[in-house]
C-alpha positions as CSV (number, residue, x, y, z in Angstrom):
1,M,12.2,11.3,-1.5
2,P,10.3,14.2,0.0
3,K,7.6,13.3,2.6
4,I,4.3,15.0,3.2
5,Y,2.5,15.2,6.5
6,Y,-0.6,16.9,7.9
7,K,-1.0,18.4,11.3
8,D,-4.4,19.6,12.6
9,V,-5.8,20.3,9.1
10,K,-8.4,18.6,6.9
11,F,-6.6,19.6,3.7
12,R,-5.0,16.8,1.6
13,L,-2.8,17.2,-1.4
14,R,-3.5,15.2,-4.5
15,K,-1.0,13.8,-7.0
16,T,1.6,13.7,-4.3
17,K,3.9,11.4,-6.3
18,D,4.1,13.9,-9.2
19,I,4.7,16.7,-6.7
20,K,7.4,14.8,-4.9
21,D,9.1,14.0,-8.2
22,W,8.9,17.6,-9.2
23,I,10.6,18.7,-5.9
24,V,13.4,16.2,-6.6
25,Q,13.8,17.6,-10.1
26,V,14.0,21.2,-8.7
27,I,16.7,20.1,-6.2
28,R,18.7,18.3,-8.9
29,F,18.4,21.2,-11.4
30,E,20.0,23.4,-8.7
31,E,22.9,20.9,-8.7
32,K,22.0,19.6,-5.3
33,E,21.0,16.1,-4.0
34,P,17.7,15.4,-2.3
35,G,17.9,14.3,1.3
36,D,15.4,13.9,4.1
37,L,12.9,16.6,3.2
38,S,9.5,16.9,5.0
39,F,6.5,19.1,4.1
40,I,4.1,19.6,7.0
41,F,0.8,21.2,6.3
42,A,-0.6,22.9,9.4
43,S,-3.1,25.5,10.6
44,D,-2.3,29.2,11.2
45,K,-2.4,28.4,14.9
46,S,0.4,25.8,14.7
47,I,2.5,28.0,12.3
48,R,2.2,31.0,14.7
49,E,3.3,28.8,17.6
50,I,6.3,27.6,15.6
51,N,7.1,31.1,14.4
52,M,7.0,32.4,18.0
53,E,9.0,29.5,19.5
54,F,11.8,29.3,16.9
55,L,11.9,32.8,15.3
56,Q,10.3,35.0,17.9
57,H,7.8,36.3,15.3
58,N,4.2,36.8,16.5
59,Y,2.4,36.6,13.2
60,N,1.1,34.1,10.7
61,T,3.1,33.2,7.7
62,D,2.6,30.8,4.8
63,V,5.9,28.9,5.1
64,I,8.7,28.3,7.6
65,A,11.7,26.3,6.5
66,F,14.2,24.6,8.8
67,D,17.4,23.9,7.0
68,Y,19.2,20.7,7.9
69,K,21.2,20.3,4.7
70,K,24.7,18.9,4.8
71,G,26.8,20.1,1.9
72,D,24.9,19.6,-1.3
73,V,22.3,17.2,0.3
74,I,19.1,19.2,0.8
75,S,17.3,18.2,4.0
76,G,14.9,20.0,6.2
77,E,11.4,20.5,7.4
78,I,9.1,22.9,5.6
79,Y,5.9,23.9,7.5
80,L,3.1,25.3,5.4
81,S,0.0,27.1,6.7
82,I,-2.9,26.0,4.6
83,D,-5.0,28.7,6.2
84,T,-2.6,31.5,5.0
85,I,-2.1,29.7,1.6
86,R,-5.9,29.8,1.0
87,K,-6.1,33.5,1.9
88,N,-3.1,34.3,-0.4
89,A,-4.6,32.3,-3.2
90,E,-7.8,34.3,-2.9
91,Q,-5.9,37.6,-2.6
92,Y,-3.7,36.9,-5.7
93,K,-6.5,35.3,-7.6
94,N,-4.6,32.0,-7.8
95,T,-5.8,28.4,-7.3
96,I,-5.0,26.8,-4.0
97,L,-3.0,24.1,-5.8
98,N,-0.8,26.8,-7.5
99,E,-0.3,28.6,-4.3
100,V,0.6,25.4,-2.4
101,L,3.1,24.5,-5.1
102,R,4.6,28.0,-5.0
103,V,5.0,27.9,-1.3
104,M,6.5,24.4,-1.4
105,V,9.1,25.4,-3.9
106,H,9.7,28.6,-2.0
107,G,10.6,26.6,1.1
108,V,12.9,24.3,-0.9
109,L,14.7,27.3,-2.5
110,H,15.3,28.7,1.0
111,I,17.0,25.5,2.0
112,I,19.0,25.4,-1.2
113,G,20.3,28.8,-0.3
114,Y,18.1,31.4,-1.9
115,D,17.1,34.4,0.2
116,D,14.4,37.0,0.0
117,K,15.6,39.8,2.3
118,S,16.3,42.4,-0.3
119,D,14.2,43.5,-3.3
120,I,16.8,42.0,-5.7
121,E,16.8,38.7,-3.9
122,K,13.0,38.7,-3.7
123,R,12.8,39.2,-7.5
124,K,15.3,36.4,-8.2
125,M,13.5,34.0,-5.9
126,K,10.1,34.9,-7.4
127,N,11.5,34.3,-10.9
128,M,12.9,30.9,-9.9
129,E,9.5,30.0,-8.3
130,D,7.8,31.0,-11.6
131,I,10.1,29.0,-13.7
132,Y,9.7,25.8,-11.6
133,L,6.0,26.3,-11.2
134,D,5.5,26.7,-15.0
135,E,7.6,23.6,-15.5
136,F,5.3,21.5,-13.2
137,L,2.0,22.9,-14.5
138,N,2.9,22.7,-18.2
139,K,4.1,19.1,-18.4
């Protein structure tokens, strides 16, 4: 079962059981097995530090996923910047919840094996995000 943690933020996610169940469904739909998966909500400052230390990127980002999967068992840590998520929600005229869910599933898709380096990969990944997000929001 996925776990949710908070580091240096006041933000708290509601309906976490429903969200965790949805993440498990996404993983199983992708024909994988859920393992030890942690979502850590943090500030831009914390995310930038992680981005610098592990990826040598000196900028803020909404999500960083660390892949610890073994075979088809999806495990990892997904760090989410609630500061950047809020900015993106405003920019894209989206709710914070929808943007949080999109970023959570984005991180999971990375660990499953999706990539977003090319335009084609980005479109495919965005399409999968949309499908899974619609599934959660329209139950």
